Chimera marker file (.cmm) of the C-alpha trace (Angstrom):
<marker_set name="trace">
<marker id="1" x="-84.940" y="-19.191" z="-44.766" r="1" g="1" b="0" radius="0.5"/>
<marker id="2" x="-81.856" y="-19.435" z="-42.594" r="1" g="1" b="0" radius="0.5"/>
<marker id="3" x="-79.462" y="-19.238" z="-45.566" r="1" g="1" b="0" radius="0.5"/>
<marker id="4" x="-80.750" y="-15.914" z="-46.932" r="1" g="1" b="0" radius="0.5"/>
<marker id="5" x="-78.798" y="-13.570" z="-44.607" r="1" g="1" b="0" radius="0.5"/>
<marker id="6" x="-75.109" y="-13.379" z="-43.819" r="1" g="1" b="0" radius="0.5"/>
<marker id="7" x="-73.950" y="-14.248" z="-40.315" r="1" g="1" b="0" radius="0.5"/>
<marker id="8" x="-73.212" y="-10.573" z="-39.580" r="1" g="1" b="0" radius="0.5"/>
<marker id="9" x="-76.681" y="-9.506" z="-40.751" r="1" g="1" b="0" radius="0.5"/>
<marker id="10" x="-78.301" y="-12.156" z="-38.562" r="1" g="1" b="0" radius="0.5"/>
<marker id="11" x="-76.360" y="-10.985" z="-35.517" r="1" g="1" b="0" radius="0.5"/>
<marker id="12" x="-77.287" y="-7.369" z="-36.319" r="1" g="1" b="0" radius="0.5"/>
<marker id="13" x="-80.997" y="-8.274" z="-36.463" r="1" g="1" b="0" radius="0.5"/>
<marker id="14" x="-80.793" y="-10.075" z="-33.127" r="1" g="1" b="0" radius="0.5"/>
<marker id="15" x="-78.923" y="-7.210" z="-31.438" r="1" g="1" b="0" radius="0.5"/>
<marker id="16" x="-81.410" y="-4.663" z="-32.830" r="1" g="1" b="0" radius="0.5"/>
<marker id="17" x="-84.333" y="-6.736" z="-31.557" r="1" g="1" b="0" radius="0.5"/>
<marker id="18" x="-82.755" y="-6.993" z="-28.098" r="1" g="1" b="0" radius="0.5"/>
<marker id="19" x="-82.106" y="-3.237" z="-27.960" r="1" g="1" b="0" radius="0.5"/>
<marker id="20" x="-85.619" y="-2.396" z="-29.160" r="1" g="1" b="0" radius="0.5"/>
<marker id="21" x="-87.184" y="-4.558" z="-26.439" r="1" g="1" b="0" radius="0.5"/>
<marker id="22" x="-84.847" y="-3.116" z="-23.801" r="1" g="1" b="0" radius="0.5"/>
<marker id="23" x="-85.562" y="0.477" z="-24.879" r="1" g="1" b="0" radius="0.5"/>
<marker id="24" x="-89.322" y="-0.144" z="-25.035" r="1" g="1" b="0" radius="0.5"/>
<marker id="25" x="-89.227" y="-1.610" z="-21.542" r="1" g="1" b="0" radius="0.5"/>
<marker id="26" x="-87.286" y="1.348" z="-20.163" r="1" g="1" b="0" radius="0.5"/>
<marker id="27" x="-89.552" y="3.874" z="-21.881" r="1" g="1" b="0" radius="0.5"/>
<marker id="28" x="-92.763" y="2.288" z="-20.611" r="1" g="1" b="0" radius="0.5"/>
<marker id="29" x="-94.308" y="4.904" z="-18.303" r="1" g="1" b="0" radius="0.5"/>
<marker id="30" x="-95.679" y="2.392" z="-15.827" r="1" g="1" b="0" radius="0.5"/>
<marker id="31" x="-93.300" y="0.142" z="-13.957" r="1" g="1" b="0" radius="0.5"/>
<marker id="32" x="-94.794" y="-2.823" z="-15.800" r="1" g="1" b="0" radius="0.5"/>
<marker id="33" x="-92.196" y="-5.426" z="-16.612" r="1" g="1" b="0" radius="0.5"/>
<marker id="34" x="-94.453" y="-7.552" z="-18.853" r="1" g="1" b="0" radius="0.5"/>
<marker id="35" x="-92.842" y="-6.226" z="-22.018" r="1" g="1" b="0" radius="0.5"/>
<marker id="36" x="-89.677" y="-8.143" z="-21.102" r="1" g="1" b="0" radius="0.5"/>
<marker id="37" x="-91.381" y="-11.251" z="-22.486" r="1" g="1" b="0" radius="0.5"/>
<marker id="38" x="-90.805" y="-9.763" z="-25.940" r="1" g="1" b="0" radius="0.5"/>
<marker id="39" x="-87.190" y="-10.880" z="-25.526" r="1" g="1" b="0" radius="0.5"/>
<marker id="40" x="-88.564" y="-14.126" z="-26.911" r="1" g="1" b="0" radius="0.5"/>
<marker id="41" x="-88.290" y="-12.594" z="-30.417" r="1" g="1" b="0" radius="0.5"/>
<marker id="42" x="-84.487" y="-12.299" z="-30.499" r="1" g="1" b="0" radius="0.5"/>
<marker id="43" x="-84.179" y="-15.598" z="-28.619" r="1" g="1" b="0" radius="0.5"/>
<marker id="44" x="-86.305" y="-17.293" z="-31.271" r="1" g="1" b="0" radius="0.5"/>
<marker id="45" x="-84.280" y="-15.696" z="-34.075" r="1" g="1" b="0" radius="0.5"/>
<marker id="46" x="-81.021" y="-16.829" z="-32.476" r="1" g="1" b="0" radius="0.5"/>
<marker id="47" x="-82.365" y="-20.359" z="-32.049" r="1" g="1" b="0" radius="0.5"/>
<marker id="48" x="-83.520" y="-20.453" z="-35.666" r="1" g="1" b="0" radius="0.5"/>
<marker id="49" x="-80.296" y="-19.088" z="-37.150" r="1" g="1" b="0" radius="0.5"/>
<marker id="50" x="-77.593" y="-20.285" z="-34.736" r="1" g="1" b="0" radius="0.5"/>
<marker id="51" x="-79.084" y="-23.258" z="-32.904" r="1" g="1" b="0" radius="0.5"/>
<marker id="52" x="-79.093" y="-24.103" z="-29.226" r="1" g="1" b="0" radius="0.5"/>
<marker id="53" x="-75.863" y="-22.334" z="-28.296" r="1" g="1" b="0" radius="0.5"/>
<marker id="54" x="-76.913" y="-19.049" z="-29.940" r="1" g="1" b="0" radius="0.5"/>
<marker id="55" x="-80.319" y="-19.200" z="-28.283" r="1" g="1" b="0" radius="0.5"/>
<marker id="56" x="-78.787" y="-19.766" z="-24.848" r="1" g="1" b="0" radius="0.5"/>
<marker id="57" x="-76.355" y="-16.873" z="-25.323" r="1" g="1" b="0" radius="0.5"/>
<marker id="58" x="-79.185" y="-14.522" z="-26.299" r="1" g="1" b="0" radius="0.5"/>
<marker id="59" x="-81.394" y="-15.835" z="-23.456" r="1" g="1" b="0" radius="0.5"/>
<marker id="60" x="-78.595" y="-15.161" z="-20.968" r="1" g="1" b="0" radius="0.5"/>
<marker id="61" x="-78.053" y="-11.680" z="-22.463" r="1" g="1" b="0" radius="0.5"/>
<marker id="62" x="-81.784" y="-10.988" z="-22.220" r="1" g="1" b="0" radius="0.5"/>
<marker id="63" x="-81.814" y="-12.059" z="-18.559" r="1" g="1" b="0" radius="0.5"/>
<marker id="64" x="-78.827" y="-9.784" z="-17.853" r="1" g="1" b="0" radius="0.5"/>
<marker id="65" x="-80.625" y="-6.879" z="-19.526" r="1" g="1" b="0" radius="0.5"/>
<marker id="66" x="-83.701" y="-7.643" z="-17.428" r="1" g="1" b="0" radius="0.5"/>
<marker id="67" x="-81.505" y="-7.358" z="-14.307" r="1" g="1" b="0" radius="0.5"/>
<marker id="68" x="-80.011" y="-4.075" z="-15.603" r="1" g="1" b="0" radius="0.5"/>
<marker id="69" x="-83.525" y="-2.811" z="-16.294" r="1" g="1" b="0" radius="0.5"/>
<marker id="70" x="-84.510" y="-3.730" z="-12.746" r="1" g="1" b="0" radius="0.5"/>
<marker id="71" x="-81.677" y="-1.539" z="-11.473" r="1" g="1" b="0" radius="0.5"/>
<marker id="72" x="-83.143" y="1.362" z="-13.491" r="1" g="1" b="0" radius="0.5"/>
<marker id="73" x="-86.864" y="0.625" z="-12.897" r="1" g="1" b="0" radius="0.5"/>
<marker id="74" x="-87.487" y="-1.512" z="-9.827" r="1" g="1" b="0" radius="0.5"/>
<marker id="75" x="-89.631" y="-4.578" z="-10.478" r="1" g="1" b="0" radius="0.5"/>
<marker id="76" x="-91.837" y="-5.849" z="-7.650" r="1" g="1" b="0" radius="0.5"/>
<marker id="77" x="-91.043" y="-9.449" z="-6.639" r="1" g="1" b="0" radius="0.5"/>
<marker id="78" x="-87.874" y="-9.332" z="-8.713" r="1" g="1" b="0" radius="0.5"/>
<marker id="79" x="-86.638" y="-12.842" z="-7.849" r="1" g="1" b="0" radius="0.5"/>
<marker id="80" x="-89.886" y="-14.453" z="-8.958" r="1" g="1" b="0" radius="0.5"/>
<marker id="81" x="-90.081" y="-12.258" z="-12.072" r="1" g="1" b="0" radius="0.5"/>
<marker id="82" x="-86.526" y="-13.182" z="-13.059" r="1" g="1" b="0" radius="0.5"/>
<marker id="83" x="-87.120" y="-16.908" z="-12.456" r="1" g="1" b="0" radius="0.5"/>
<marker id="84" x="-90.294" y="-16.864" z="-14.569" r="1" g="1" b="0" radius="0.5"/>
<marker id="85" x="-88.510" y="-15.048" z="-17.399" r="1" g="1" b="0" radius="0.5"/>
<marker id="86" x="-85.514" y="-17.388" z="-17.347" r="1" g="1" b="0" radius="0.5"/>
<marker id="87" x="-87.849" y="-20.385" z="-17.524" r="1" g="1" b="0" radius="0.5"/>
<marker id="88" x="-89.817" y="-18.743" z="-20.343" r="1" g="1" b="0" radius="0.5"/>
<marker id="89" x="-86.636" y="-17.870" z="-22.250" r="1" g="1" b="0" radius="0.5"/>
<marker id="90" x="-85.431" y="-21.476" z="-21.929" r="1" g="1" b="0" radius="0.5"/>
<marker id="91" x="-88.750" y="-22.827" z="-23.215" r="1" g="1" b="0" radius="0.5"/>
<marker id="92" x="-88.736" y="-20.405" z="-26.174" r="1" g="1" b="0" radius="0.5"/>
<marker id="93" x="-85.154" y="-21.405" z="-27.026" r="1" g="1" b="0" radius="0.5"/>
<marker id="94" x="-85.955" y="-25.132" z="-26.799" r="1" g="1" b="0" radius="0.5"/>
<marker id="95" x="-89.133" y="-24.897" z="-28.890" r="1" g="1" b="0" radius="0.5"/>
<marker id="96" x="-87.542" y="-22.715" z="-31.585" r="1" g="1" b="0" radius="0.5"/>
<marker id="97" x="-84.527" y="-25.064" z="-31.783" r="1" g="1" b="0" radius="0.5"/>
<marker id="98" x="-86.792" y="-28.107" z="-32.028" r="1" g="1" b="0" radius="0.5"/>
<marker id="99" x="-88.898" y="-26.537" z="-34.801" r="1" g="1" b="0" radius="0.5"/>
<marker id="100" x="-85.800" y="-25.455" z="-36.714" r="1" g="1" b="0" radius="0.5"/>
<marker id="101" x="-84.187" y="-28.899" z="-36.446" r="1" g="1" b="0" radius="0.5"/>
<marker id="102" x="-87.438" y="-30.625" z="-37.424" r="1" g="1" b="0" radius="0.5"/>
<marker id="103" x="-87.826" y="-28.419" z="-40.496" r="1" g="1" b="0" radius="0.5"/>
<marker id="104" x="-84.241" y="-29.098" z="-41.569" r="1" g="1" b="0" radius="0.5"/>
<marker id="105" x="-84.817" y="-32.846" z="-41.129" r="1" g="1" b="0" radius="0.5"/>
<marker id="106" x="-87.975" y="-32.713" z="-43.238" r="1" g="1" b="0" radius="0.5"/>
<marker id="107" x="-86.213" y="-30.689" z="-45.944" r="1" g="1" b="0" radius="0.5"/>
<marker id="108" x="-83.362" y="-33.216" z="-45.991" r="1" g="1" b="0" radius="0.5"/>
<marker id="109" x="-85.853" y="-36.100" z="-46.247" r="1" g="1" b="0" radius="0.5"/>
<marker id="110" x="-87.605" y="-34.384" z="-49.152" r="1" g="1" b="0" radius="0.5"/>
<marker id="111" x="-84.277" y="-33.958" z="-50.937" r="1" g="1" b="0" radius="0.5"/>
<marker id="112" x="-83.462" y="-37.646" z="-50.402" r="1" g="1" b="0" radius="0.5"/>
<marker id="113" x="-86.881" y="-38.712" z="-51.701" r="1" g="1" b="0" radius="0.5"/>
<marker id="114" x="-86.458" y="-36.519" z="-54.779" r="1" g="1" b="0" radius="0.5"/>
<marker id="115" x="-83.048" y="-38.091" z="-55.455" r="1" g="1" b="0" radius="0.5"/>
<marker id="116" x="-84.514" y="-41.603" z="-55.112" r="1" g="1" b="0" radius="0.5"/>
<marker id="117" x="-87.425" y="-40.751" z="-57.412" r="1" g="1" b="0" radius="0.5"/>
<marker id="118" x="-85.052" y="-39.265" z="-59.989" r="1" g="1" b="0" radius="0.5"/>
<marker id="119" x="-82.868" y="-42.378" z="-59.833" r="1" g="1" b="0" radius="0.5"/>
<marker id="120" x="-85.838" y="-44.719" z="-60.338" r="1" g="1" b="0" radius="0.5"/>
<marker id="121" x="-87.431" y="-42.742" z="-63.154" r="1" g="1" b="0" radius="0.5"/>
<marker id="122" x="-85.914" y="-43.497" z="-66.556" r="1" g="1" b="0" radius="0.5"/>
<marker id="123" x="-84.463" y="-40.472" z="-68.307" r="1" g="1" b="0" radius="0.5"/>
<marker id="124" x="-85.588" y="-41.516" z="-71.815" r="1" g="1" b="0" radius="0.5"/>
<marker id="125" x="-87.669" y="-44.246" z="-73.329" r="1" g="1" b="0" radius="0.5"/>
<marker id="126" x="-85.794" y="-46.632" z="-75.612" r="1" g="1" b="0" radius="0.5"/>
<marker id="127" x="-86.160" y="-46.009" z="-79.346" r="1" g="1" b="0" radius="0.5"/>
<marker id="128" x="-87.906" y="-48.989" z="-80.942" r="1" g="1" b="0" radius="0.5"/>
<marker id="129" x="-88.662" y="-48.980" z="-84.675" r="1" g="1" b="0" radius="0.5"/>
<marker id="130" x="-92.377" y="-49.064" z="-85.386" r="1" g="1" b="0" radius="0.5"/>
<marker id="131" x="-93.369" y="-48.518" z="-81.744" r="1" g="1" b="0" radius="0.5"/>
<marker id="132" x="-94.865" y="-45.276" z="-80.476" r="1" g="1" b="0" radius="0.5"/>
<marker id="133" x="-94.544" y="-45.347" z="-76.667" r="1" g="1" b="0" radius="0.5"/>
<marker id="134" x="-95.075" y="-42.890" z="-73.845" r="1" g="1" b="0" radius="0.5"/>
<marker id="135" x="-94.573" y="-42.965" z="-70.100" r="1" g="1" b="0" radius="0.5"/>
<marker id="136" x="-95.865" y="-41.092" z="-67.081" r="1" g="1" b="0" radius="0.5"/>
<marker id="137" x="-95.140" y="-41.244" z="-63.374" r="1" g="1" b="0" radius="0.5"/>
<marker id="138" x="-98.299" y="-41.470" z="-61.310" r="1" g="1" b="0" radius="0.5"/>
<marker id="139" x="-97.639" y="-41.658" z="-57.573" r="1" g="1" b="0" radius="0.5"/>
<marker id="140" x="-99.813" y="-44.110" z="-55.688" r="1" g="1" b="0" radius="0.5"/>
<marker id="141" x="-102.550" y="-42.705" z="-53.478" r="1" g="1" b="0" radius="0.5"/>
<marker id="142" x="-105.130" y="-44.093" z="-51.097" r="1" g="1" b="0" radius="0.5"/>
<marker id="143" x="-107.926" y="-43.884" z="-53.716" r="1" g="1" b="0" radius="0.5"/>
<marker id="144" x="-106.238" y="-46.209" z="-56.217" r="1" g="1" b="0" radius="0.5"/>
<marker id="145" x="-108.344" y="-49.173" z="-57.400" r="1" g="1" b="0" radius="0.5"/>
<marker id="146" x="-105.978" y="-51.689" z="-55.765" r="1" g="1" b="0" radius="0.5"/>
<marker id="147" x="-106.633" y="-50.316" z="-52.275" r="1" g="1" b="0" radius="0.5"/>
<marker id="148" x="-110.144" y="-49.004" z="-52.783" r="1" g="1" b="0" radius="0.5"/>
<marker id="149" x="-112.975" y="-50.660" z="-50.885" r="1" g="1" b="0" radius="0.5"/>
<marker id="150" x="-116.400" y="-50.320" z="-52.464" r="1" g="1" b="0" radius="0.5"/>
<link id1="1" id2="2" r="1" g="1" b="0" radius="0.2"/>
<link id1="2" id2="3" r="1" g="1" b="0" radius="0.2"/>
<link id1="3" id2="4" r="1" g="1" b="0" radius="0.2"/>
<link id1="4" id2="5" r="1" g="1" b="0" radius="0.2"/>
<link id1="5" id2="6" r="1" g="1" b="0" radius="0.2"/>
<link id1="6" id2="7" r="1" g="1" b="0" radius="0.2"/>
<link id1="7" id2="8" r="1" g="1" b="0" radius="0.2"/>
<link id1="8" id2="9" r="1" g="1" b="0" radius="0.2"/>
<link id1="9" id2="10" r="1" g="1" b="0" radius="0.2"/>
<link id1="10" id2="11" r="1" g="1" b="0" radius="0.2"/>
<link id1="11" id2="12" r="1" g="1" b="0" radius="0.2"/>
<link id1="12" id2="13" r="1" g="1" b="0" radius="0.2"/>
<link id1="13" id2="14" r="1" g="1" b="0" radius="0.2"/>
<link id1="14" id2="15" r="1" g="1" b="0" radius="0.2"/>
<link id1="15" id2="16" r="1" g="1" b="0" radius="0.2"/>
<link id1="16" id2="17" r="1" g="1" b="0" radius="0.2"/>
<link id1="17" id2="18" r="1" g="1" b="0" radius="0.2"/>
<link id1="18" id2="19" r="1" g="1" b="0" radius="0.2"/>
<link id1="19" id2="20" r="1" g="1" b="0" radius="0.2"/>
<link id1="20" id2="21" r="1" g="1" b="0" radius="0.2"/>
<link id1="21" id2="22" r="1" g="1" b="0" radius="0.2"/>
<link id1="22" id2="23" r="1" g="1" b="0" radius="0.2"/>
<link id1="23" id2="24" r="1" g="1" b="0" radius="0.2"/>
<link id1="24" id2="25" r="1" g="1" b="0" radius="0.2"/>
<link id1="25" id2="26" r="1" g="1" b="0" radius="0.2"/>
<link id1="26" id2="27" r="1" g="1" b="0" radius="0.2"/>
<link id1="27" id2="28" r="1" g="1" b="0" radius="0.2"/>
<link id1="28" id2="29" r="1" g="1" b="0" radius="0.2"/>
<link id1="29" id2="30" r="1" g="1" b="0" radius="0.2"/>
<link id1="30" id2="31" r="1" g="1" b="0" radius="0.2"/>
<link id1="31" id2="32" r="1" g="1" b="0" radius="0.2"/>
<link id1="32" id2="33" r="1" g="1" b="0" radius="0.2"/>
<link id1="33" id2="34" r="1" g="1" b="0" radius="0.2"/>
<link id1="34" id2="35" r="1" g="1" b="0" radius="0.2"/>
<link id1="35" id2="36" r="1" g="1" b="0" radius="0.2"/>
<link id1="36" id2="37" r="1" g="1" b="0" radius="0.2"/>
<link id1="37" id2="38" r="1" g="1" b="0" radius="0.2"/>
<link id1="38" id2="39" r="1" g="1" b="0" radius="0.2"/>
<link id1="39" id2="40" r="1" g="1" b="0" radius="0.2"/>
<link id1="40" id2="41" r="1" g="1" b="0" radius="0.2"/>
<link id1="41" id2="42" r="1" g="1" b="0" radius="0.2"/>
<link id1="42" id2="43" r="1" g="1" b="0" radius="0.2"/>
<link id1="43" id2="44" r="1" g="1" b="0" radius="0.2"/>
<link id1="44" id2="45" r="1" g="1" b="0" radius="0.2"/>
<link id1="45" id2="46" r="1" g="1" b="0" radius="0.2"/>
<link id1="46" id2="47" r="1" g="1" b="0" radius="0.2"/>
<link id1="47" id2="48" r="1" g="1" b="0" radius="0.2"/>
<link id1="48" id2="49" r="1" g="1" b="0" radius="0.2"/>
<link id1="49" id2="50" r="1" g="1" b="0" radius="0.2"/>
<link id1="50" id2="51" r="1" g="1" b="0" radius="0.2"/>
<link id1="51" id2="52" r="1" g="1" b="0" radius="0.2"/>
<link id1="52" id2="53" r="1" g="1" b="0" radius="0.2"/>
<link id1="53" id2="54" r="1" g="1" b="0" radius="0.2"/>
<link id1="54" id2="55" r="1" g="1" b="0" radius="0.2"/>
<link id1="55" id2="56" r="1" g="1" b="0" radius="0.2"/>
<link id1="56" id2="57" r="1" g="1" b="0" radius="0.2"/>
<link id1="57" id2="58" r="1" g="1" b="0" radius="0.2"/>
<link id1="58" id2="59" r="1" g="1" b="0" radius="0.2"/>
<link id1="59" id2="60" r="1" g="1" b="0" radius="0.2"/>
<link id1="60" id2="61" r="1" g="1" b="0" radius="0.2"/>
<link id1="61" id2="62" r="1" g="1" b="0" radius="0.2"/>
<link id1="62" id2="63" r="1" g="1" b="0" radius="0.2"/>
<link id1="63" id2="64" r="1" g="1" b="0" radius="0.2"/>
<link id1="64" id2="65" r="1" g="1" b="0" radius="0.2"/>
<link id1="65" id2="66" r="1" g="1" b="0" radius="0.2"/>
<link id1="66" id2="67" r="1" g="1" b="0" radius="0.2"/>
<link id1="67" id2="68" r="1" g="1" b="0" radius="0.2"/>
<link id1="68" id2="69" r="1" g="1" b="0" radius="0.2"/>
<link id1="69" id2="70" r="1" g="1" b="0" radius="0.2"/>
<link id1="70" id2="71" r="1" g="1" b="0" radius="0.2"/>
<link id1="71" id2="72" r="1" g="1" b="0" radius="0.2"/>
<link id1="72" id2="73" r="1" g="1" b="0" radius="0.2"/>
<link id1="73" id2="74" r="1" g="1" b="0" radius="0.2"/>
<link id1="74" id2="75" r="1" g="1" b="0" radius="0.2"/>
<link id1="75" id2="76" r="1" g="1" b="0" radius="0.2"/>
<link id1="76" id2="77" r="1" g="1" b="0" radius="0.2"/>
<link id1="77" id2="78" r="1" g="1" b="0" radius="0.2"/>
<link id1="78" id2="79" r="1" g="1" b="0" radius="0.2"/>
<link id1="79" id2="80" r="1" g="1" b="0" radius="0.2"/>
<link id1="80" id2="81" r="1" g="1" b="0" radius="0.2"/>
<link id1="81" id2="82" r="1" g="1" b="0" radius="0.2"/>
<link id1="82" id2="83" r="1" g="1" b="0" radius="0.2"/>
<link id1="83" id2="84" r="1" g="1" b="0" radius="0.2"/>
<link id1="84" id2="85" r="1" g="1" b="0" radius="0.2"/>
<link id1="85" id2="86" r="1" g="1" b="0" radius="0.2"/>
<link id1="86" id2="87" r="1" g="1" b="0" radius="0.2"/>
<link id1="87" id2="88" r="1" g="1" b="0" radius="0.2"/>
<link id1="88" id2="89" r="1" g="1" b="0" radius="0.2"/>
<link id1="89" id2="90" r="1" g="1" b="0" radius="0.2"/>
<link id1="90" id2="91" r="1" g="1" b="0" radius="0.2"/>
<link id1="91" id2="92" r="1" g="1" b="0" radius="0.2"/>
<link id1="92" id2="93" r="1" g="1" b="0" radius="0.2"/>
<link id1="93" id2="94" r="1" g="1" b="0" radius="0.2"/>
<link id1="94" id2="95" r="1" g="1" b="0" radius="0.2"/>
<link id1="95" id2="96" r="1" g="1" b="0" radius="0.2"/>
<link id1="96" id2="97" r="1" g="1" b="0" radius="0.2"/>
<link id1="97" id2="98" r="1" g="1" b="0" radius="0.2"/>
<link id1="98" id2="99" r="1" g="1" b="0" radius="0.2"/>
<link id1="99" id2="100" r="1" g="1" b="0" radius="0.2"/>
<link id1="100" id2="101" r="1" g="1" b="0" radius="0.2"/>
<link id1="101" id2="102" r="1" g="1" b="0" radius="0.2"/>
<link id1="102" id2="103" r="1" g="1" b="0" radius="0.2"/>
<link id1="103" id2="104" r="1" g="1" b="0" radius="0.2"/>
<link id1="104" id2="105" r="1" g="1" b="0" radius="0.2"/>
<link id1="105" id2="106" r="1" g="1" b="0" radius="0.2"/>
<link id1="106" id2="107" r="1" g="1" b="0" radius="0.2"/>
<link id1="107" id2="108" r="1" g="1" b="0" radius="0.2"/>
<link id1="108" id2="109" r="1" g="1" b="0" radius="0.2"/>
<link id1="109" id2="110" r="1" g="1" b="0" radius="0.2"/>
<link id1="110" id2="111" r="1" g="1" b="0" radius="0.2"/>
<link id1="111" id2="112" r="1" g="1" b="0" radius="0.2"/>
<link id1="112" id2="113" r="1" g="1" b="0" radius="0.2"/>
<link id1="113" id2="114" r="1" g="1" b="0" radius="0.2"/>
<link id1="114" id2="115" r="1" g="1" b="0" radius="0.2"/>
<link id1="115" id2="116" r="1" g="1" b="0" radius="0.2"/>
<link id1="116" id2="117" r="1" g="1" b="0" radius="0.2"/>
<link id1="117" id2="118" r="1" g="1" b="0" radius="0.2"/>
<link id1="118" id2="119" r="1" g="1" b="0" radius="0.2"/>
<link id1="119" id2="120" r="1" g="1" b="0" radius="0.2"/>
<link id1="120" id2="121" r="1" g="1" b="0" radius="0.2"/>
<link id1="121" id2="122" r="1" g="1" b="0" radius="0.2"/>
<link id1="122" id2="123" r="1" g="1" b="0" radius="0.2"/>
<link id1="123" id2="124" r="1" g="1" b="0" radius="0.2"/>
<link id1="124" id2="125" r="1" g="1" b="0" radius="0.2"/>
<link id1="125" id2="126" r="1" g="1" b="0" radius="0.2"/>
<link id1="126" id2="127" r="1" g="1" b="0" radius="0.2"/>
<link id1="127" id2="128" r="1" g="1" b="0" radius="0.2"/>
<link id1="128" id2="129" r="1" g="1" b="0" radius="0.2"/>
<link id1="129" id2="130" r="1" g="1" b="0" radius="0.2"/>
<link id1="130" id2="131" r="1" g="1" b="0" radius="0.2"/>
<link id1="131" id2="132" r="1" g="1" b="0" radius="0.2"/>
<link id1="132" id2="133" r="1" g="1" b="0" radius="0.2"/>
<link id1="133" id2="134" r="1" g="1" b="0" radius="0.2"/>
<link id1="134" id2="135" r="1" g="1" b="0" radius="0.2"/>
<link id1="135" id2="136" r="1" g="1" b="0" radius="0.2"/>
<link id1="136" id2="137" r="1" g="1" b="0" radius="0.2"/>
<link id1="137" id2="138" r="1" g="1" b="0" radius="0.2"/>
<link id1="138" id2="139" r="1" g="1" b="0" radius="0.2"/>
<link id1="139" id2="140" r="1" g="1" b="0" radius="0.2"/>
<link id1="140" id2="141" r="1" g="1" b="0" radius="0.2"/>
<link id1="141" id2="142" r="1" g="1" b="0" radius="0.2"/>
<link id1="142" id2="143" r="1" g="1" b="0" radius="0.2"/>
<link id1="143" id2="144" r="1" g="1" b="0" radius="0.2"/>
<link id1="144" id2="145" r="1" g="1" b="0" radius="0.2"/>
<link id1="145" id2="146" r="1" g="1" b="0" radius="0.2"/>
<link id1="146" id2="147" r="1" g="1" b="0" radius="0.2"/>
<link id1="147" id2="148" r="1" g="1" b="0" radius="0.2"/>
<link id1="148" id2="149" r="1" g="1" b="0" radius="0.2"/>
<link id1="149" id2="150" r="1" g="1" b="0" radius="0.2"/>
</marker_set>
């Protein structure tokens, strides 16, 4: 979950992932630049932990490292390759941000529903002399007799 790591640890994980991808790309014996798509990992982590701004910063950093890598190992059709990667990085950032925001919204909704249920459920049954009473909460479902069609 996003709250498990400190901010510094999150940044360290993202930087390590970026450096691992960059090093793997530079150490690839062939001049293949396809491994640069693995920059989507740190971009996704940044989007998940830091939101849109963090994802865009890491995407920009990844594009800069792709350019630096091109200066070390020439990439054929560099302009096209860079444009495709920038578009891919933007899509990864947008999708990871959307998923993260959606999950947070669903978690917040679940917390609100739990609070409403707790407020509507009585804490204790009243004590009545001579009466033995019990209570249970049974959530409605689609197979209940009131909505069942036989």
